[in-house]
N, C-alpha and C positions, 0 to 999 in steps of 0.2 A: 778316522774315517778311512772305508774299503777305497783303495785307488780311483781314480774316477776313469780308466780303464777307456770306453769308446763315446765315456762322456763327456761330450765339451763345459773349459769352466773357463771364462766362469758362463754360470749359467746365466742365461737370460732371466728378468725379471719375472718373477709371477705374482699374479698379481688377482686378489681376492675383490670382491663384492668394497670391502675399504681401505686395503691394503696393498703395498708392494712388498715383495722380498726382493734383496739384489744384493749383488756385490760391492761391498761398504767400498767407501771412499775417502778422502783427506776430510773432506768436510764435516765429517763421522765421527771426528776424533774427540770431537769437545761431550757431545753426547756419549758416548763409549764411556769417558771417563768418568763423566757423573755416574753414569750407568754400576758401572765398579764400586767407584768409593760412596755410593749410594749404603747408609746404615740399612736401611728396609730390605732394599735387595739382598745385602749381607746374611740377610739375616738367617738364612736355614740353607748355607753353602759356605760356612765357616765363616762371617765377616764381613765386613766394608776394608778396601785395599784402602791406605792412606791416596788420596789426592792426589801429593807432593810426589808420591811415587810412582803413579801413576802418569802423572805430565810430564818427569821426567826419564819414563821407562818405554811408553806406550808408541809405538810407530805412526812414523805419520798418517801412514795409510794402515790402519788398526786392521788384524782379522783378512787379511787379506787370502784368504788360504781358502779350500774344496772344504765345501762342506759349513761354509758362514755368510750365514744370509743377516744384512740388517732389516730390520723389522722400518716401515718407510708407511706415515698417515699421514697426507695432507703437505710433504715435501718436510716432513721431519720424524726423525729417529724417534723412535720410542722404542726400542729392543733391539734383540737376536734371538737368531733360533740358531744352530749349531749339529751338528751332525759330526764324530770325531770318536776314530779309535781308541778303547779306555789304557788310561797308565797306570803300566803294570804297577808301578811304584804306591798307587792312590787303594786304599783300602775300597773293598768291594767281596762282592757274592765268592762263595765260593768255587767256583766256572767262572775265573776273572776273563777268559777272553777264547768265548765259542764263536768268533767269526763275525759276531755282529759288530752292528755302528750304533753307538751311543747318541742317544738326541739330549738336549739341551736347547733351555731357552731363558732369556732375561727381561725382560717389561721393566722400567721408569717406574714407580709408584702411581705417578699423575695417569698411568697410562692399566690399571690391574680396574677388577670388576665392569670391566666392561667389552668382553668377549675375544679380545683383541689374540691373549695365548690361544685360547682357543684355534680362532682361524688362519692364526700365522702354520703355526701346528698342522693343522691337517695340511696345507697347501703345501708346509716341507715335505711332510710326508709323503701324502700323493706324485710330491718330484722327484723322492728317493723312491719309492717301486718302479718310479717307469727308471727310470736310470739307475739303479740297481737291482736286478729283478733276482727275489731269491734271496737278498741277503734281510735277516733278519734285526730290529731295530730292536736295543734295550732303552730303557729308563730307571734313574732310581734317584730319589727325593727322599726326604727326612717325612715321617708321620707323623711327624704334627702340622706338619702344611697341608692342612687340609684342604683349597683348593688346586694344591698340585696334586693329591690324590686323586678326587672329582676328576681334573683334568685325564691323567692318567688311564681314566674308567671307561670315558668318554670319546679318547683316542682309540680305545678297544687295549689296552695293555693290561697286561693277568698277569698278578699275580707268582712272582718263583720264590723268594725266597726277601727275610727281612734279616742285619745285619747290627748289629752296632758299629757304629764310628764314628768318628768326629761328634763323642758325651752325646750322644744319638742312635735311636732307632730306625734304621734306613731301609725303605724299601724299595725294591727291585723288580722292574718286571719287564716283560717282552710283547714283542707284536708279532703277531707271524708275518711272514711277507705275505706281500699281496701279489698276484698277480697278476700284469699290464694287459689290461683287456685291448678288443681291436685282436 
């Protein structure tokens, strides 16, 4: 993620109609272990991580960094939304770092199909546009992930290219910077 600069972190919680996006806390650890260990969640991201490994290696307060939001529904963590800089060692598009920030999100399977990902990502993108005006946001997903492909279009991402990685076709898209209103 682009360094916060004048944007204070932790960000104030972002409230939507049904959700709160907030900084992670120690009480979120069990839900985040379950998220990363879920075989369903891991389907399109290279597989689930072993629960015992996560229990050993996950910090007491996981994800405590700028750009990492937990998605809270009525006091329970149902997922995460993140903004990151692209890891240069990770397979990706031919222009690996055009200065954009990469949007990522994961939700627990029991939260799928209810519009929470769209609601959380739209709110996080709104925050990002205000915090980092003019910075482009990128998103990458497997083309086989129909739900993620539909969400990318709904959020305003436009395809730039497709490439092969992790044994599957990947879709790379960008969302043009949104100028803050006011």
